[in-house]
N, C-alpha and C positions, 0 to 999 in steps of 0.2 A: 535374371538381371541382364540388361542389355548394356554392354560395355563398348563404347565407341572410341576408336583411335587412341588407345592407351599407350603408355610407355614411350611417348615421343621423346621425352627427356632422356630416357635410358638409351634410345637409339642414337641420339646426338652425342651422348656421353661415350657410347661405344666407339663412335667414329673418332672422337677426340682422343680416347685412350689408344686407339689403333694408330693414329697419326703420331702420338708421342712415342709409341713403341717403335715405329719405323724410324723416327728421328734418333732414338737411342741406338738402334741397330746400325745406322749409318755412322754414328760416332764411334761405335765399337769397331766397325770395319776399317775406319781410318787408323785405328791404333793397332789392329792386328790383321793378319792375313787369313784368319779363320773363315771357313765357309759359313755363310749365313743360311740357316734353315728357312726355307720358304714359309711365308705366313700361311696359316691354316685358312682355307677358304672352302666352306661347304655351301652348296647350292640347296636352298630349301624352298621349293616352289609349290604350287597348288597341288601338283600330283603327289609329291612327298607328304604334304600335309594331309591329303585325303587318305592316303595309305596308313598314316599314323592313326587316324581316328577309326579306321576299320579295325585296327589292332587294339585300340584303347577307347572303346565306345563310351565309357563312363565320363569322359572328358569332352564329349562332342558339343556340349553347350557353349564351349569356348571357341569353336571352330571358326566362326565368321570373324571374331576379333583377332584371332591368331593369324588368319589369312591377311587381314588388313595390316597387321603389324609387320609381317615379313615382307609384304609388298613395299611398305615404307622403307624397309632396310635393304631394298634391292635383292631380296631373296637370299640373303646371306645370314650366317649364324649370329646369334645375339650374345651367347653366354660362354663361348669357347675361344681359346687361343692356342698357341703352340704348346703351352704348358698345361692345358686342361681347362677347368672351369675358372673364369675370371673372378676377381675379388668380390665384385658386387653380386655375383651368383651365389657365393658362399654366404654373403650377408643376407640374401633373400632366404636361404635355407635356414639360417640361424633364427631369422624372424619367424619363419614358419614353425620351427621347433619350439619357439617361445610363445605360441598362441595360448597355451595354458595359463600364462600370466595375465592374459586378457580375458580370462573366463571362457575360453573357447577350446574345443577339442581339435587337435591336429590330425584330421582323418582324411588326408589326401587319398583319393581312390586307388592310387597305385604306389603305396608306400614301399612295397617290396621292390619297386623299380627306381624310385627316387632316392631312397636311402643309400644304396651302394655308390651312387654318383658322388656323394659328399662324405659319407662316413667310412668308406673303405672296409666295412665289416664283411663285405662280400664283393665278388667281382662284378663290375658294371658290364653287363652283357648287351647293353643297348648300342646300336650304331651311333656314330657321331650325330647324324641327322636326328635320330630319335632322342638322343640325350639332350640336344638343344631344345627340341620341341617339348620334351617332358618338363624341362626347367621353365619354359615359357608358360606352360599350363599351370605349373606350380605358382607362378607369379599371379595369374588371373585368379586362381583359387584363393591365394592369400588376400588379395585385394577384396574379393567377394566376401570373405569371412569377416575381415575387420570393418567392412562397410555395413554389415548387418544383413538380415534376410531381405529379399527383394520386396518392392513396393506392393506387388500383387498379394504377397503373403501377409504383409502388415495390414493391408486393407481387409483381408479375410479375418484378421484378428481385431477388426473394428477400430483400427488406429488411422484416423483421417487427418492428422496433423501433416503439414507439408514435409516431405522427405528431404533429407540432406542430399545434395548432389555430390557424387564422388569426384574428388580432385586427384586425378591420376598423376598429375605433375608432382604433387606433394608426396605421394606414395613412392614414385620412382626416384625422386630426389632423395628421400629418406633411405632408400635401399642403397643407392650409390654412395651416400655420405655415411653409411653405417649408423644412421640415426635411429632412434626408437620411436614408437608411436607417441611417446610422451613429449617429444620435442616439438617445438612450434605449436603449442597447444591451441592457440587462438585460431589457427587456420585449419586445424584438423578435426577436432572433436568438441562436442558440447562439454563445457568444463565439468559438469557433474560426473561425466564418465571417469575422469581421472581421480576424483574424490572417491567414487565407488570402487575403483580399482585398488586404491590404497586400503580401503576397508576390506576388500577381498583378501589381500595379502595378510592383513591383521587377523582376520577370522580363520584363515588357513593355518596361521601360526598357532592360534588357540586350538585348532583341530589337531595339529601335530602333537601338541602337549597333552592330548586326551580329552579336549573339550571341557564340558562341565558335567558334573554328576547330576542325576535325577534327584530332585528334592522330594523327600518322602514325608507324607502326612498320614495321619490316621483316617479311617473311613468316616469318622464323625467330625473331621476338621471343618470349622466354619470360618474362623478368623483369628488373627493375632493382632494385639494392640500394644501400645507403649506399656512397658513394665512386665509383659509376659515373659516366661522363661521356659524354653523347651528346646530339644536338640534340633528341631527343624529350623530354628532361627539361625543357628550356626551354619547350616547348609545354605540358607538364603544369603547370609553374609558373604560366604565364599563365592557364591554364584555372582553376586553383584560386583565383587572385587575383580573377577575375571574380565568383565566387560567395562570396567572403569566407572561404574555408577557409585562405587565406594573406592576412595583413594587408599584406604588401609583396611586390613582384615584383622580385627582384634580377636577373632575366633570366639567371641563371647556368645553364649546362648541366651542372653537377655536382650529383649527388644528395646533398644534405647533410641534416643533422638537421632543419633548418627545413622542407624539402620532405617528409620522412617524417612530421613532425608535422602538416603540412597534409593529407597522405593519410589519416592516422588520423582527423582531423576529418571528412574526406569519408566515410570508412568508417562512422564513428559515425552520421552523419546520412543514410546510405543503407542501413542495415540489413546492413552487411557485417561479417564477422568480422575484427577487427584482425589485420594481418599486418605483417611487417617488410620486405616486398618489394612492389614494384609489379608486378602481374600483368596478363595480358590481360583479365581480368574487370574490373579497375579502368579500363583504357583504354576498354572497351566501355561502361561506365557513364558515364565522363566525356564520351564522344562522343554520348550521347543529346542530340539537338538541343533548343535552348531552346524551340522551338515545341511539342515533345512534353511538356516539363515544364509549359508553360503549360496544355496540355490536361488534364494530370493535376490541376493546381491547380483548374481550373474544375470538373472532375468532383467533386472533394471539397468545393468550395463548395456544389454542389448537394446533396450528402449532408447538409451542415450545415443546409440549409433544411428538412430533414425532422425535425430534432431539436428537441424542446421545450426552450427555455432554462431551464425550471423544473428540469430534470434536474440542473443544476449547483448548485442551491440545497440539494440534499440534504446532510445532515451527514455521512453515511457511505454509500459505495457502491463497488462494484467495476466496473471497466471493462476489457474485453479488446479489443485491436485486432488483428484476425486477421492482416493483412499484416505488422504489426510483430512478431508472435509475442511479445507482452508483455502482462502483467496489471498493473493498478494498483489499489491500495486507496486511495481518497480519503477523508480524514477532516478535517472542518472546513476544507474547500476547499484542503487541502494534501495532497501525496503522502505517505502514511504507509508504503507498502510497494510494492515492485516485484519482479516475478518473470518470468523467461522462461517461455514456454508452448509446447507443441506443439498444433497444431490439426489439423482434418480434412484428409485428402488431397483432391485434385481430385475423385475419384469419390465421396467421402463427406464433403462439405463441412460445416464447422461452420456452423450456422445463425446469421444475424444477427437477434437477438431479445433480449428481456429477461425476467427472472424475479426472484423474491424468495427469497433463500437463507434457509432455515429450519432446516436440520439439518446437523450434521457427523457423519459416520460413521467411527469408528475401527475398524481391522482389518476392513475390509468384505469381504463376499462380493462376487463379481462375477457378477451374473445375466446370462448370455450372451444377447444379442439373437437372435431367431429367424433373422435374416438371416445372422449369423455361424455359427450352428449349421448352417445349410444349406450355406453356401459354404466353411466351413473345418473344422468339427468332424466332421460326418458323413463327408466325404471322408477325413479323418484316421483316423477309426475304421475305415473300410473297408480302409485300408492297414495299420493297426496295432491289434491287439486290446487292447493296453495303453495306447492313446492317452490315455484319460481319466485314468488313474492317473498317467501320466508328466507330464501337464499340471496335476495337482492339481485335476481336475474331478470332479464327481459329478452324477448325475441327482437332480432335486428336483421331485417332483410333475409329471412330464412335461416339465420344462425342465432346462436344464443350468446349473450354477453352479460357480464356482471358489472353493475354500476360502480363508479368510484366511491371510495370511502374506506374507513378503517377496517372493515370486515371483508374487503375485497381480497380475493385469493392472492393477488399480486401485491397486496399491501398498498403503500402510498407512493411507490416509485419503482420504475423498471428501467433497465439499461439495455439498449438494443444494439445488436451487431448482426445484421441480416445474414441469414443462412437457411439452407434447404431443410435443416433439421428442426426449425422453429424453436430453437433454444435461446434463452436470454437469461440475464441476471435480474433478480427482483426481490423486493421486500416480501414479507409474509406476516399475517396476523398470528400465526402459530409460533410464537417466540419460544415456547418451552422446548421445542425440538432441538434448539441449539445447545441445550444443556446435556443432551444425550451423547453417549460415546459413539454409537453407530448412528450416523445422520444420513442414511439413505432412505428417504421417504417421499421424494417428489415424483411427479410424472415425467421428469427428464430435465426440466429447467433447474437452474441453480439459484437457490434462495440464499440471500445474503443476510448475515446476522447483524451487520452494522450498515444498513443501506443509506441512512441519512449522512453518516460520517463519510461514506464512500462518495456520495454526491458532492459533499462539501470539498473533499480532497480533489476530485476531478475538475471542479469548477473554480478552484481557488485563484486561478489566474484571471478570471473574469470579474472585474470590480462591480459589475451589475448584479452578480449572483452571490450576494452575501448569505451567510447562514440564515439570517432572518427571512430573506426572500425565498430561499429554498424551503424553509419551514412553511411559509405561507402557501407556496405552490403545492407542497405535499398534502396540505390539509384543506385545499380549496374546494374539494368535492367536485371539481370540474377538470377534465383532462387538459393538460398543456404539454407542449413538446419543446425541448431545448436541443438545438443542433450544435454538436461540438464543433469548435473552430478547427480542430485537428483530430482526425480519427485516431483511436487508440486500439492497438492490437490486443486481442484476447486469446489466450492459449489455454485450452482445457486439456490437461494431461492425466496420465495414470501411472503413478510411481508408488510401489509398496516399500521401497527402500530409498532413502534420500539423505545425503549429508548436508546439514545446514551450514549457515555462514560462520558458525562458531566451530565448525569441524566435527560436530557430533553426528553419529550415524543414527538415523531414525528408521523404525520399521512400522508399517501400517497394515491394517487388516486388508486382505485381498477381497474387497467387498463384491467384486464381480467374478471372482474365481478365474482369473486370467493367467496367473503365474504358472500353474501346472502345465497348461497346454503349451506355453512358450518355452518352458524348460524342456519339455518333451521334444519340441521342434529343434532346439539347440543341441540336444544330445543324440539325436538319431540321424544317421546318414546312410 
């Protein structure tokens, strides 16, 4: 992470505090004839900084930023006065020690050096210069942690959404004012971060109380339905009560309507298709340990650190959450439209990125990607000379395209937001896929379950594009383009834990198996 000119506010505040202290000393001098102790002045220049990093090489990534900071402060100390560490230095340390509350580990590379400065459990053997420098490095370490892993790393994790820019003014102000990371939420973090942090605290409390017991079933277990009576039902009831899917625990071993209602709540908040019976897949989900759920929450808190909170200020935008298999149109900060979606399968993953929707295409051609021509169409043509005609395909200037119509792979409408990944939203003739729990079947594009309704919602401000005209364009059998009067941001994200607008925590299948590598990255140092 490249950190440029941070802590300007802290430097100015240090000067202000210093001036106030001088004024206080002059007042005291006028009242008494006591000798005033000279103000502590330590010179911290490039030579001293270079020597420090020779002794503490694990912090060397902060060297250029530290040099710039002390240069701005005229090569004098930042964190010390005659009495020792200044108040906001202690605030910084307390924030560092509280990183666990943010789902992060406080693993400063030289804990054995930084702790004695503040905790007095052992003697601080650092020189005054090294003490000040160690605290400055702690500041950069803290900001780096709460800002998330660097952009190079997130790109390697296939996260291509624009990264949030670090606001050092906010961080330094919060340290000086003893604020927490939860203060001034709008300017600091993506709002989902705070919701997940609350969920983290809730699940850690559950863990402290012993979590939940493993639900036991017989080897021949197949299902439970309304009216069944068995000890397993009591275990399910207790499990649902712990996470709030049941408001009361009657401890009954009979499967009644209350229990079925609790299971439906659980299904809804775990991306499961509602069923009228309790199946082995339910038991498997219910038996996921609380410790694993906590790891999932922490991984998604980290993803939230990468998102610019300015995104939420947009008046209109579309968001797709890949693991949830769902699309949302947000307008004026409210959900205006929701649709199920089909995303890319594991081998042809939908990319996590953003774009600006500018066109809606009715009765579209499907220009077949070269990869599909090679892997599917050419082998099909080799086996069947009528393959192109049967699939409603034709050659077009050396490429292959599918003619418009109800059997077109893109369906009757597509929504374009130009990008290098050649990904867009579109209709599909394969409607049955939207009834599946796991909807990762596409070649990478996002198939929309309610494309007609989405087009109507996006064009409702244009009196010329009535639902009737949209229907006519979709079934015209001839491609036509509509250019949006105002481009609409589209954000495709990846969250396996998400707190909805009703305050309910939802978990989704990690369809691309990305949580484990992220958790490993966050826990190793």
